[in-house]
N, C-alpha and C positions, 0 to 999 in steps of 0.2 A: 294705500289699499283702497280707500274710499274714492279717490280720484279715478283710479282705474275702473272701479265698479261703475261709477257715473258714466264714464266713456263707453263701457260695454253696454250699459242700459240704453244710452243715447243711440248708439248704432243699431241695436236690435229693435228698439221702439220705432225709430225712423223707417227701418225696413218694413216693419209691419204696417205702419201708417201709409206707406207708399202702395201697399197691396189693397187698401180699402178704397172702394168706389164711392166717392162722396157725391150724392145727387146734387146737381146745381152748382158744382164747384169747377166747372170748366173755365179755364183761363186764370184760375187761382193757384197760387203756390203755397203749399203747407209744409213748414219745416220745423224740425225739433231743434231749438236753439240751445237748450241746456237741460240737464237732468241733475237734480239735487236729491240724493238719497239720504235717509237718516243713517246714523252711525250703525244701528243694528240691521240696516237694509230691509226693514219691514215696510217702509213707506218711501215713496219717491214723488217729488214734484217735477212735472215735465213742462218746460216752457215751450209754447207753440207760437210760432210767428206765421201769420197768414197775410200774403200779399195779394191785393186785388179784392174785388167784391165790396159790398157795403156791410154795414154793421149787422144787419139781419142775416146775411149770408154767412158771416163769420160766426155768429151765434149758432147757426144751424150746424156748422162744422164742429163746434164744441159739443153740441148735443150728440152728434154722430160719433165723435170720439168717445164720449162717455158710454154710449151704447156698445161700443166695441172694446171697452176697457177690460172686461173679463177675458175676452179672446186674446188680447195682447198679453195680459198677465199669464195666461196659460202657455202662450208661446215662450215667454221668458222662463217659465218653470221648466219647459222642455229643453231649451238650448243653453241655459246658463246653470252653472253648478252652485247656485245659491241654495241654502237650506230651505228658505221660504221665499217665494217670489214677492217682490214689493207690491204693495197696493199703490196704484198710480192715481195721481191727482193732476189733471191737465189745467194749466193756467195760461192766459194770453201773455205773450212777451211782446211788448210794444216798443222796445228800445230802438229797433231799426226804423220803425215808422216815425218815432219822435225825432230821431237823428236826421231823417230826411226833411222833416218839417223845419228843424233848426237851420239846415242848409238852405232851404227855400227862403227863410226869413233873412238870413245873412246875405243871400244873393239878390234880395229885393224882389223876389218872385211872389212872396206871400202877401196877405192883406194887411 
C-alpha cells in the first residue's frame, strides 16, 4: 500500500512541478526521483534531482519549490483520496550526479 502511495505521490508531484515556471532555470532539468511517505501518509520526503546550472541556481530552485509547496499539497488533496494530504519536504537527490562523477573518474576524465 505504501509503495503504491509513494508512486501516486511521485507522479502527481512531478506533474505539478512541471507546471511551475522557475525563473532563471532555462536549460535545467528538474525531476522527482523518489517520494518516501511516512506510514500514516502525513509527511513525505520528495527527492529532487536538478541537472544543469550552478549551486546558486539549484538553491533558487529549492527556494521556489518551497514557495509552491502549499499549492502542490492542495493539488494532492484535490486529486488523491488520502484522508490528509502529506506535508512535503523537498531534498536534493545527488545520486545521479555522483554516479556521473564516478564514471568520469573511472574513465580518466576527472582530475
